[in-house]
Backbone as CSV, one residue per row, in Angstrom:
resi,resn,N_x,N_y,N_z,CA_x,CA_y,CA_z,C_x,C_y,C_z
1,MET,112.823,208.986,43.443,111.844,209.699,44.242,110.668,208.758,44.491
2,SER,110.275,208.634,45.734,109.170,207.741,46.059,107.832,208.410,45.765
3,THR,106.835,207.604,45.495,105.494,208.088,45.209,104.771,208.329,46.523
4,PRO,104.027,209.436,46.625,103.308,209.670,47.883,102.197,208.648,48.088
5,GLN,101.956,208.337,49.355,100.908,207.381,49.677,99.551,207.959,49.302
6,PRO,98.680,207.166,48.693,97.350,207.670,48.315,96.529,208.013,49.557
7,GLN,95.772,209.077,49.444,94.898,209.490,50.548,93.549,208.772,50.414
8,ALA,93.026,208.356,51.533,91.744,207.643,51.540,90.587,208.626,51.510
9,LEU,89.600,208.311,50.715,88.359,209.079,50.747,87.499,208.538,51.885
10,PRO,86.698,209.378,52.509,85.869,208.902,53.636,84.955,207.742,53.255
11,SER,84.571,207.637,51.986,83.649,206.583,51.560,84.355,205.254,51.268
12,GLU,85.690,205.233,51.178,86.421,204.012,50.856,86.455,203.077,52.064
13,PRO,86.183,201.789,51.834,86.230,200.840,52.952,87.663,200.568,53.394
14,LYS,87.821,200.362,54.668,89.123,199.988,55.225,89.212,198.470,55.159
15,VAL,90.314,197.966,54.593,90.469,196.514,54.436,91.393,195.899,55.471
16,TRP,92.270,196.727,56.063,93.152,196.235,57.109,93.520,197.417,57.986
17,LEU,93.229,197.298,59.267,93.410,198.386,60.220,92.752,199.647,59.655
18,SER,93.528,200.709,59.476,92.929,201.947,58.961,93.258,202.195,57.488
19,LEU,93.709,201.155,56.780,94.147,201.316,55.393,93.091,200.845,54.394
20,THR,92.967,201.595,53.307,92.127,201.163,52.193,92.930,200.190,51.334
21,GLN,92.293,199.578,50.362,93.008,198.659,49.490,94.111,199.368,48.726
22,ALA,93.848,200.587,48.251,94.863,201.340,47.505,96.060,201.671,48.402
23,GLN,95.811,202.035,49.659,96.912,202.333,50.583,97.705,201.077,50.928
24,LEU,97.027,199.962,51.096,97.708,198.709,51.392,98.558,198.260,50.208
25,ASP,98.012,198.367,48.990,98.776,198.024,47.789,100.004,198.912,47.681
26,TRP,99.864,200.213,47.964,100.991,201.146,47.907,102.067,200.736,48.910
27,ALA,101.656,200.379,50.120,102.604,200.033,51.180,103.418,198.795,50.818
28,TYR,102.832,197.849,50.096,103.524,196.607,49.750,104.301,196.696,48.446
29,ASP,104.146,197.761,47.694,104.851,197.918,46.421,106.207,198.554,46.689
30,GLN,107.277,197.762,46.590,108.619,198.260,46.906,109.083,199.368,45.974
31,ALA,108.479,199.497,44.831,108.843,200.580,43.919,108.593,201.945,44.559
32,ASN,107.655,202.000,45.500,107.362,203.249,46.176,108.385,203.597,47.253
33,HIS,109.156,202.652,47.691,110.080,202.863,48.804,111.544,202.746,48.412
34,ALA,111.840,202.178,47.282,113.223,201.977,46.849,113.390,202.468,45.415
35,PRO,113.524,203.769,45.231,113.649,204.294,43.877,114.908,203.813,43.161
36,ASN,115.898,203.335,43.913,117.144,202.839,43.305,117.113,201.329,43.115
37,ARG,115.949,200.724,43.135,115.823,199.266,43.082,116.440,198.664,41.829
38,VAL,116.379,199.341,40.701,116.959,198.812,39.469,118.467,198.694,39.625
39,ASP,119.090,199.725,40.184,120.534,199.683,40.419,120.904,198.605,41.428
40,VAL,120.113,198.466,42.471,120.369,197.455,43.505,120.262,196.047,42.899
41,LEU,119.245,195.805,42.097,119.075,194.487,41.486,120.203,194.174,40.514
42,LYS,120.704,195.171,39.799,121.858,194.956,38.915,123.090,194.580,39.732
43,ARG,123.287,195.286,40.851,124.437,194.990,41.714,124.335,193.592,42.304
44,ILE,123.129,193.190,42.702,122.923,191.836,43.218,123.268,190.799,42.151
45,ALA,122.817,191.025,40.927,123.095,190.080,39.844,124.597,189.988,39.566
46,GLN,125.300,191.122,39.610,126.742,191.120,39.375,127.474,190.349,40.487
47,LYS,127.116,190.613,41.745,127.763,189.925,42.861,127.421,188.434,42.857
48,SER,126.208,188.127,42.441,125.817,186.725,42.346,126.652,186.000,41.308
49,ALA,126.882,186.653,40.163,127.692,186.022,39.112,129.118,185.782,39.613
50,LEU,129.674,186.734,40.355,131.024,186.551,40.899,131.058,185.405,41.909
51,SER,130.046,185.335,42.759,129.981,184.279,43.755,129.802,182.907,43.112
52,ARG,128.927,182.827,42.136,128.653,181.554,41.478,129.831,181.064,40.634
53,ALA,130.687,181.986,40.188,131.864,181.583,39.410,132.878,180.849,40.296
54,LYS,132.781,181.025,41.606,133.720,180.409,42.538,133.287,179.039,43.045
55,VAL,132.055,178.655,42.767,131.550,177.378,43.265,131.204,176.467,42.105
56,PRO,131.205,175.147,42.339,130.829,174.221,41.264,129.381,174.444,40.824
57,GLN,129.082,173.950,39.641,127.726,174.057,39.111,126.752,173.357,40.025
58,ALA,125.609,173.961,40.228,124.579,173.378,41.086,123.839,172.253,40.356
59,LEU,123.378,171.298,41.144,122.472,170.279,40.613,121.068,170.852,40.694
60,ARG,120.320,170.817,39.605,118.952,171.321,39.608,118.026,170.152,39.888
61,LEU,117.342,170.170,41.042,116.452,169.087,41.456,115.010,169.562,41.400
62,SER,114.152,168.769,40.807,112.733,169.118,40.714,111.927,168.331,41.739
63,TYR,110.961,169.006,42.327,110.054,168.343,43.250,108.605,168.452,42.790
64,GLY,108.433,168.947,41.564,107.088,169.088,40.997,107.161,169.151,39.474
65,GLN,106.030,169.466,38.861,105.907,169.464,37.410,106.399,170.760,36.754
66,SER,106.189,171.909,37.407,106.519,173.189,36.783,107.979,173.576,37.057
67,PRO,108.544,174.454,36.209,109.945,174.878,36.380,110.214,175.545,37.738
68,ILE,109.201,176.228,38.282,109.407,176.910,39.558,109.513,175.920,40.731
69,GLU,109.063,174.697,40.511,109.126,173.666,41.554,110.447,172.924,41.464
70,SER,111.511,173.665,41.738,112.851,173.082,41.681,113.755,173.837,42.653
71,LEU,114.902,173.235,42.916,115.873,173.879,43.771,117.268,173.578,43.274
72,ASP,118.200,174.439,43.655,119.601,174.245,43.290,120.323,173.641,44.477
73,TRP,121.046,172.562,44.241,121.775,171.846,45.296,123.261,171.991,45.027
74,TYR,123.969,172.601,45.966,125.409,172.770,45.860,126.077,171.781,46.787
75,LEU,126.878,170.906,46.245,127.570,169.909,47.047,128.806,170.525,47.694
76,SER,129.030,170.165,48.950,130.201,170.649,49.660,131.432,169.854,49.233
77,GLU,132.571,170.482,49.307,133.822,169.803,49.002,134.332,169.036,50.224
78,GLU,133.708,169.227,51.375,134.149,168.583,52.603,133.184,167.475,53.010
79,ALA,133.733,166.411,53.543,132.903,165.316,54.052,132.198,165.775,55.319
80,ASN,130.989,165.284,55.518,130.192,165.565,56.716,129.962,167.055,56.965
81,ALA,129.926,167.825,55.918,129.658,169.258,56.071,128.188,169.452,56.453
82,PRO,127.892,170.479,57.235,126.491,170.729,57.586,125.689,171.152,56.354
83,ILE,124.409,170.962,56.430,123.521,171.350,55.333,122.911,172.706,55.679
84,VAL,122.943,173.612,54.723,122.294,174.911,54.859,121.179,174.939,53.835
85,PHE,119.971,175.193,54.292,118.820,175.235,53.390,118.276,176.655,53.389
86,LEU,118.241,177.277,52.225,117.751,178.641,52.084,116.531,178.599,51.190
87,CYS,115.411,178.981,51.731,114.154,178.952,50.982,113.737,180.385,50.686
88,MET,113.538,180.684,49.424,113.154,182.027,49.004,111.705,182.056,48.506
89,GLY,110.826,181.308,49.130,109.451,181.191,48.677,108.682,182.488,48.637
90,ALA,109.035,183.425,49.465,108.273,184.679,49.517,108.398,185.495,48.249
91,LEU,109.401,185.223,47.455,109.592,185.981,46.232,108.752,185.464,45.075
92,GLY,108.170,184.309,45.255,107.284,183.769,44.235,107.958,183.602,42.888
93,ASN,107.253,183.893,41.841,107.761,183.689,40.480,108.813,184.700,40.060
94,ARG,108.993,185.772,40.827,109.933,186.815,40.414,111.379,186.432,40.677
95,ALA,111.628,185.530,41.616,113.004,185.169,41.962,113.626,184.298,40.884
96,GLN,114.846,184.589,40.566,115.611,183.788,39.614,116.838,183.265,40.346
97,PRO,117.156,181.979,40.218,118.294,181.433,40.949,119.595,182.206,40.716
98,LYS,119.797,182.722,39.533,121.055,183.420,39.243,121.181,184.748,39.969
99,THR,120.081,185.278,40.497,120.151,186.547,41.217,120.062,186.371,42.721
100,MET,120.105,185.126,43.197,120.017,184.880,44.629,121.289,184.165,45.083
101,PRO,122.363,184.914,45.384,123.635,184.270,45.708,123.600,183.557,47.047
102,CYS,124.150,182.383,47.068,124.239,181.604,48.291,125.510,180.775,48.190
103,LYS,126.316,180.803,49.220,127.573,180.068,49.162,127.808,179.375,50.499
104,CYS,128.252,178.153,50.461,128.583,177.405,51.667,129.857,176.616,51.372
105,THR,130.972,177.079,51.886,132.231,176.414,51.600,133.092,176.358,52.852
106,GLY,134.150,175.563,52.797,135.106,175.496,53.899,134.517,174.903,55.155
107,SER,135.263,174.950,56.223,134.783,174.382,57.481,133.783,175.300,58.158
108,MET,133.702,176.537,57.733,132.754,177.472,58.307,131.701,177.807,57.272
109,PRO,130.558,177.126,57.300,129.538,177.400,56.293,128.935,178.786,56.505
110,TRP,128.607,179.412,55.430,127.925,180.696,55.511,126.994,180.867,54.332
111,VAL,125.966,181.633,54.562,124.996,181.934,53.512,125.007,183.448,53.370
112,ALA,125.127,183.936,52.170,125.211,185.367,51.971,124.128,185.853,51.008
113,MET,123.440,186.852,51.405,122.487,187.554,50.531,122.940,188.998,50.495
114,TRP,123.238,189.504,49.317,123.694,190.881,49.227,122.555,191.751,48.787
């Protein structure tokens, strides 16, 4: 069950368009819109594990000092295969590589997010 959007008091300042800070925070909090998010995230993790079991281990490459400043590089089994780059920067520190399935194999590369 989703949480109802907070009502603005006339004295509250509007921070973006006609929304107060509390209303804007509510709108961006996915917990208010996806009550089944825990089940969805479990399903994503399960499908990711199945997908990752089919591909070779990724090379973990760092481009900075902290653990979050790294990427997983999956080598193609084919020569001259195209490169697919998937950047999940919008998820910030919450994203874990094991829950973000990505696969590129065969002559037809594809990227899948479930």
